[in-house]
C-alpha positions in Angstrom: 93.1 85.6 120.9 90.9 85.8 117.9 90.7 82.9 115.3 91.0 85.5 112.5 94.0 87.7 111.8 94.2 90.2 108.9 97.2 92.4 108.6 98.0 94.7 105.7 101.1 97.0 105.4 101.8 99.3 102.5 104.9 101.4 102.5 106.2 103.7 99.7 109.4 105.7 99.7 110.3 107.9 96.7 113.1 110.4 95.8 113.0 112.4 92.6 115.9 114.6 91.8 115.2 117.2 89.1 112.4 116.9 86.5 112.4 115.0 83.3 113.5 117.5 80.6 113.9 120.1 83.4 116.6 122.7 84.1 120.0 121.9 85.4 120.3 120.6 89.0 123.6 120.0 90.8 124.2 118.2 94.1 127.9 118.2 95.0 129.6 117.5 98.3 133.1 117.4 99.6 132.6 114.0 101.4 130.3 111.1 100.9 127.1 111.9 99.0 124.1 109.6 99.2 120.6 109.7 97.6 118.6 106.8 99.0 115.0 105.6 99.5 114.3 102.8 101.9 110.9 101.1 102.5 110.1 98.3 105.0 106.7 96.7 105.2 105.7 94.0 107.7 102.4 92.2 108.1 102.6 89.5 110.8 100.1 88.0 113.2 98.5 85.0 114.8 95.1 83.5 114.4 94.6 81.2 117.3 91.6 79.1 118.3 91.5 76.8 121.3 88.6 74.6 122.2 86.6 73.9 125.4 85.6 70.3 124.7 82.6 70.5 127.0 80.8 72.4 124.2 78.5 70.5 121.9 80.2 72.1 118.9 82.4 69.8 116.9 84.4 72.3 114.8 87.1 74.9 115.1 88.8 77.2 112.6 91.6 79.8 112.4 92.2 82.0 109.3 95.2 84.4 108.8 95.7 86.7 105.9 98.9 88.8 105.8 99.7 91.2 103.0 102.9 93.4 102.8 103.8 95.8 100.0 107.0 97.9 99.9 108.1 100.2 97.2 111.2 102.3 97.0 112.2 104.4 94.0 115.0 106.9 93.2 114.9 108.9 90.0 117.9 111.0 88.9 116.3 112.8 86.0 117.6 114.7 82.9 120.2 117.4 83.4 121.1 116.4 87.0 124.6 116.1 88.3 125.3 114.3 91.6 128.9 114.2 92.7 131.6 114.5 95.3 135.0 116.1 95.3 136.4 113.9 98.2 134.2 110.8 98.8 132.0 108.1 97.5 128.7 108.7 95.7 125.7 106.3 96.3 122.4 106.3 94.6 120.3 103.4 96.0 117.0 101.9 96.9 116.2 99.2 99.4 112.9 97.5 100.0 112.3 94.9 102.7 108.9 93.1 102.8 107.8 90.4 105.3 104.4 88.7 105.6 103.2 85.7 107.5 102.2 84.1 110.8 100.4 81.3 112.6 96.9 80.0 112.0 96.3 77.3 114.7 93.4 75.3 116.0 93.9 73.4 119.3 91.2 71.0 120.6 90.9 68.3 123.2 93.6 69.5 125.4 93.0 66.8 128.0 91.5 63.3 127.8 88.9 64.1 130.5 87.5 67.6 130.9 85.4 69.4 133.4 85.1 69.0 137.1 82.9 67.0 139.5 79.7 65.9 137.8 80.6 67.8 134.7 83.5 65.4 133.8 83.3 63.9 130.3 85.7 62.4 127.8 87.4 64.3 125.0 85.2 64.9 122.0 86.1 62.3 119.3 84.1 64.2 116.6 86.2 67.3 116.4 86.9 68.8 113.0 89.4 71.6 112.5 90.4 73.9 109.7 93.4 76.3 109.7 94.2 78.5 106.7 97.2 80.9 106.3 97.8 83.2 103.3 100.9 85.4 103.0 101.4 87.8 100.1 104.4 90.1 99.5 105.1 92.6 96.8 108.6 94.1 96.8 109.7 96.8 94.4 113.1 98.6 94.3 113.9 100.8 91.3 116.9 103.1 90.9 116.9 105.1 87.6 119.5 107.4 86.3 118.5 109.3 83.1 120.8 109.1 80.1 121.7 112.8 80.3 122.3 112.7 84.1 125.8 112.5 85.6 126.8 110.6 88.8 130.5 111.2 89.5 133.2 111.1 92.2 136.5 112.8 91.8 138.4 110.6 94.2 136.0 107.8 95.4 133.6 105.2 94.2 130.2 105.5 92.6 127.5 102.9 93.5 124.1 102.7 91.9 122.0 99.9 93.3 118.4 98.6 93.8 118.0 95.8 96.4 114.9 94.0 97.5 114.4 91.4 100.3 111.2 89.5 100.8 110.2 86.9 103.4 107.0 84.9 103.6 106.3 82.3 106.2 102.9 80.7 106.9 102.4 78.0 109.6 98.8 76.6 109.6 98.3 73.9 112.2 95.5 71.8 113.6 95.8 69.8 116.9 93.4 67.5 118.5 95.5 66.1 121.3 93.4 63.3 122.7 91.0 62.4 119.9 89.4 63.9 116.9 87.9 63.3 113.5 89.7 65.4 110.9 92.1 68.3 110.7 92.8 70.2 107.5 95.5 72.9 106.9 96.0 75.1 103.9 99.0 77.4 103.3 99.3 79.8 100.4 102.4 82.0 99.9 102.9 84.4 97.0 105.9 86.7 96.5 106.3 89.2 93.7 109.7 91.0 93.3 110.5 93.8 90.9 
């Protein structure tokens, strides 16, 4: 596997009912009526580096950058009526955003490496760097204009906007038998709207 992982996921879901200042629009049903927008963005991966200590190089690195952006919007504009004569009415947005992964460097897997005349001790001078960055942007907006109507003759009316984000970064350095230094850096940033 590669010591570098870059994953980007951008998802946008939008529903517009009517036009701002537009003519009358009516959506009416006899059962449940739903107007929904759902967006799910996932950016996950692994940046893995393992080391053959017979090499003269003393360093290893792994870098992972994962960015996920989900946006869901529902706009019920002016002069719109959404209703039901015999069920529930739902106007909703849902955005799920997930970003993260593993950035791992593994060195000196055995105390003695190689075979026959090529046997040598593990490298005591190994240096390792593992960096993981996860960024999520989650947006869920449900808007009902002041002159719009959302009604149910016999059921419930639900107007919601829900967002869920998850970031998880796991940078690791491992020099099992010997080594000089291992440095890990983890950065997580989540923006919700």
